Backbone as ProteinMPNN parsed JSONL, in Angstrom:
{"seq_chain_A": "MKTKEELLKEIEALLAYNPEQKLEINPNYLEYLEIEDLESIKSTLLKKVAVLKEEDKAWLEQFKRYD", "coords_chain_A": {"N_chain_A": [[-94.12, 99.374, -9.485], [-95.323, 101.351, -11.557], [-98.155, 104.689, -11.384], [-100.93, 105.105, -12.765], [-101.384, 107.693, -13.365], [-98.659, 108.748, -13.3], [-98.185, 106.966, -15.988], [-100.131, 108.002, -17.877], [-98.708, 110.672, -18.504], [-96.056, 109.609, -19.06], [-97.295, 108.939, -21.209], [-98.529, 111.025, -22.97], [-95.95, 112.502, -23.47], [-94.665, 110.974, -25.056], [-96.739, 111.32, -27.196], [-96.63, 114.133, -27.32], [-94.292, 113.896, -29.015], [-94.179, 114.537, -31.631], [-94.348, 117.144, -33.249], [-96.214, 118.422, -34.905], [-98.336, 116.953, -34.082], [-100.676, 117.486, -31.611], [-101.615, 116.109, -29.147], [-103.794, 114.916, -26.4], [-104.982, 113.526, -23.892], [-108.155, 112.816, -21.978], [-107.513, 113.164, -18.412], [-109.878, 111.914, -17.377], [-110.378, 109.522, -18.763], [-108.767, 108.076, -16.913], [-110.255, 106.036, -15.364], [-111.574, 103.998, -16.449], [-109.522, 102.904, -17.588], [-106.81, 100.474, -17.483], [-103.773, 99.852, -15.475], [-102.319, 98.096, -17.178], [-103.639, 98.457, -19.987], [-102.671, 101.123, -20.171], [-99.688, 100.602, -19.966], [-99.668, 99.074, -22.391], [-100.313, 100.907, -24.466], [-98.292, 103.107, -23.905], [-96.211, 101.387, -24.66], [-96.871, 100.556, -27.474], [-96.565, 103.278, -28.901], [-93.506, 103.776, -27.987], [-92.44, 101.849, -29.965], [-93.694, 102.937, -32.462], [-92.235, 105.152, -33.045], [-89.917, 104.94, -34.777], [-87.73, 105.558, -37.174], [-85.056, 107.386, -35.73], [-83.18, 110.094, -34.707], [-80.005, 110.621, -33.069], [-79.626, 112.336, -30.771], [-82.288, 112.061, -30.51], [-83.084, 109.718, -29.427], [-81.552, 109.443, -26.994], [-83.559, 111.165, -25.277], [-85.374, 109.46, -25.447], [-84.677, 107.273, -24.307], [-85.322, 107.476, -21.376], [-87.781, 106.772, -20.903], [-87.709, 103.919, -21.231], [-88.335, 101.514, -19.919], [-87.031, 99.122, -17.196], [-86.402, 95.542, -16.103]], "CA_chain_A": [[-94.599, 99.669, -10.23], [-95.932, 103.313, -11.993], [-99.181, 104.576, -11.095], [-102.073, 105.707, -13.816], [-101.244, 109.04, -13.686], [-97.228, 108.251, -13.906], [-97.997, 106.283, -16.869], [-100.353, 109.088, -18.806], [-97.998, 111.966, -18.249], [-95.13, 109.417, -20.038], [-97.843, 108.556, -22.68], [-98.903, 112.074, -23.071], [-94.629, 112.997, -23.424], [-94.51, 110.419, -26.244], [-97.525, 112.144, -27.968], [-95.469, 115.493, -27.942], [-92.897, 114.091, -29.526], [-94.489, 114.682, -32.668], [-94.722, 118.139, -32.985], [-97.29, 118.433, -35.582], [-99.34, 116.888, -33.337], [-101.033, 118.183, -30.399], [-102.582, 115.194, -28.578], [-104.069, 114.39, -25.181], [-105.3, 112.005, -23.033], [-107.981, 113.09, -21.219], [-107.475, 111.985, -17.358], [-110.833, 111.094, -17.069], [-110.383, 108.178, -18.428], [-107.918, 106.886, -15.891], [-111.302, 105.655, -14.386], [-111.849, 102.94, -17.58], [-107.522, 102.115, -17.945], [-105.792, 99.935, -16.294], [-102.419, 99.988, -15.823], [-101.778, 96.891, -18.291], [-103.78, 99.179, -20.92], [-101.46, 101.927, -20.319], [-98.288, 100.273, -20.228], [-99.664, 98.709, -23.551], [-100.291, 102.332, -25.272], [-96.765, 103.383, -23.944], [-95.059, 100.695, -25.87], [-96.899, 100.76, -28.942], [-95.902, 104.31, -28.956], [-92.021, 103.66, -28.503], [-92.538, 101.231, -31.485], [-93.904, 103.949, -33.222], [-90.642, 106.02, -33.029], [-89.095, 103.826, -35.726], [-86.412, 106.367, -37.278], [-84.744, 108.53, -34.514], [-81.894, 110.902, -34.433], [-79.297, 110.666, -31.813], [-80.205, 113.244, -29.848], [-83.703, 112.24, -29.942], [-82.18, 108.325, -28.776], [-81.351, 109.816, -25.435], [-84.991, 111.368, -24.888], [-86.833, 108.814, -25.646], [-84.359, 106.574, -23.052], [-86.422, 108.227, -20.013], [-89.294, 106.074, -20.752], [-87.595, 103.022, -21.297], [-88.223, 100.22, -18.478], [-85.327, 98.291, -17.181], [-86.959, 95.211, -15.554]], "C_chain_A": [[-95.461, 101.375, -10.582], [-97.557, 102.99, -11.574], [-99.626, 104.864, -12.802], [-101.248, 106.937, -14.401], [-99.487, 109.02, -14.17], [-97.498, 108.179, -15.613], [-98.588, 107.755, -18.415], [-99.096, 110.269, -18.772], [-96.75, 111.535, -19.189], [-95.643, 109.18, -21.193], [-98.075, 110.193, -23.191], [-97.159, 112.994, -23.864], [-94.559, 112.566, -24.893], [-95.023, 110.973, -27.214], [-96.929, 113.137, -28.723], [-94.631, 115.433, -28.777], [-92.801, 114.548, -30.933], [-95.045, 116.156, -32.71], [-95.714, 118.722, -33.623], [-98.551, 117.984, -34.975], [-99.636, 117.076, -31.973], [-102.146, 117.222, -29.816], [-102.876, 114.923, -27.129], [-104.416, 113.729, -24.695], [-106.219, 112.589, -21.791], [-108.16, 112.172, -19.91], [-108.709, 111.38, -16.41], [-111.174, 109.55, -17.086], [-110.003, 106.786, -18.247], [-108.845, 106.045, -15.395], [-111.266, 104.296, -14.853], [-110.468, 102.117, -18.055], [-107.392, 101.664, -16.868], [-104.833, 100.15, -16.326], [-102.16, 98.952, -17.13], [-101.966, 97.832, -19.783], [-103.037, 100.545, -21.305], [-100.587, 101.664, -20.545], [-98.437, 99.776, -21.703], [-99.989, 100.216, -24.449], [-99.028, 102.49, -24.734], [-96.236, 102.559, -24.765], [-95.037, 100.556, -27.475], [-96.773, 102.356, -29.465], [-94.871, 104.407, -29.348], [-91.842, 102.904, -29.596], [-92.742, 101.863, -32.773], [-92.956, 104.959, -34.039], [-89.419, 104.929, -33.611], [-87.452, 104.691, -35.888], [-86.071, 107.479, -36.167], [-83.089, 108.916, -35.446], [-81.445, 110.458, -33.115], [-79.54, 110.812, -30.72], [-81.969, 112.63, -29.328], [-83.785, 110.268, -29.295], [-82.294, 108.589, -27.374], [-82.183, 110.595, -25.127], [-85.598, 110.158, -24.395], [-86.516, 107.258, -24.295], [-85.247, 106.351, -21.5], [-87.557, 107.338, -19.78], [-89.054, 104.502, -20.953], [-87.908, 101.907, -19.584], [-87.353, 99.144, -18.537], [-86.125, 97.029, -15.964], [-85.841, 94.297, -14.476]], "O_chain_A": [[-95.991, 102.19, -9.828], [-98.132, 101.909, -11.445], [-98.874, 104.84, -13.776], [-100.679, 107.092, -15.482], [-99.165, 109.274, -15.33], [-97.14, 109.064, -16.391], [-97.955, 108.223, -19.361], [-98.847, 110.32, -19.977], [-96.248, 112.361, -19.952], [-94.942, 109.14, -22.205], [-97.406, 110.328, -24.216], [-97.264, 113.936, -24.649], [-94.436, 113.366, -25.821], [-94.315, 111.272, -28.176], [-96.705, 113.254, -29.927], [-94.126, 116.402, -29.345], [-91.741, 114.888, -31.458], [-96.155, 116.367, -32.222], [-96.255, 119.636, -33.001], [-99.645, 118.478, -35.245], [-98.76, 116.795, -31.154], [-103.349, 117.448, -29.95], [-101.824, 114.623, -26.564], [-104.044, 112.686, -25.231], [-105.651, 112.88, -20.738], [-108.631, 111.035, -19.901], [-108.704, 110.752, -15.351], [-111.718, 108.751, -16.325], [-110.232, 105.633, -18.61], [-108.316, 105.076, -14.851], [-111.009, 103.39, -14.06], [-110.385, 101.057, -18.677], [-107.645, 102.046, -15.725], [-104.54, 100.812, -17.321], [-101.687, 99.498, -18.127], [-101.041, 98.021, -20.573], [-102.852, 100.96, -22.449], [-100.119, 102.316, -21.478], [-97.441, 99.971, -22.401], [-99.421, 100.029, -25.525], [-98.343, 101.663, -25.337], [-95.707, 103.066, -25.755], [-94.15, 100.482, -28.325], [-96.947, 102.484, -30.677], [-94.612, 104.845, -30.469], [-90.954, 103.321, -30.339], [-92.231, 101.556, -33.851], [-92.961, 105.369, -35.199], [-88.456, 104.374, -33.081], [-86.449, 104.596, -35.18], [-86.883, 108.347, -35.847], [-82.349, 108.379, -36.27], [-82.175, 110.028, -32.222], [-79.683, 109.998, -29.807], [-82.578, 112.735, -28.264], [-84.806, 109.874, -28.731], [-83.087, 107.984, -26.653], [-81.611, 111.242, -24.25], [-86.144, 109.903, -23.321], [-87.326, 106.558, -23.688], [-85.613, 105.369, -20.855], [-88.157, 107.184, -18.716], [-90.037, 103.765, -20.868], [-87.475, 101.961, -18.433], [-86.997, 98.448, -19.488], [-86.461, 97.542, -14.897], [-86.286, 93.659, -13.522]]}, "name": "protein", "num_of_chains": 1, "seq": "MKTKEELLKEIEALLAYNPEQKLEINPNYLEYLEIEDLESIKSTLLKKVAVLKEEDKAWLEQFKRYD"}
């Protein structure tokens, strides 16, 4: 299981995927967010990346969770 800090870094990396937007999550929010919340945010971001170039798919594979 990943830590909150690891999930936060993954979320920020997904947010950075769109160079037109510079978004960061304040790490102080980790106190109020549960692991499930962060996983949900990450999952939502992954779903929003709908149309991808082939090289982008390889980049996103690093965030895919295998059970």
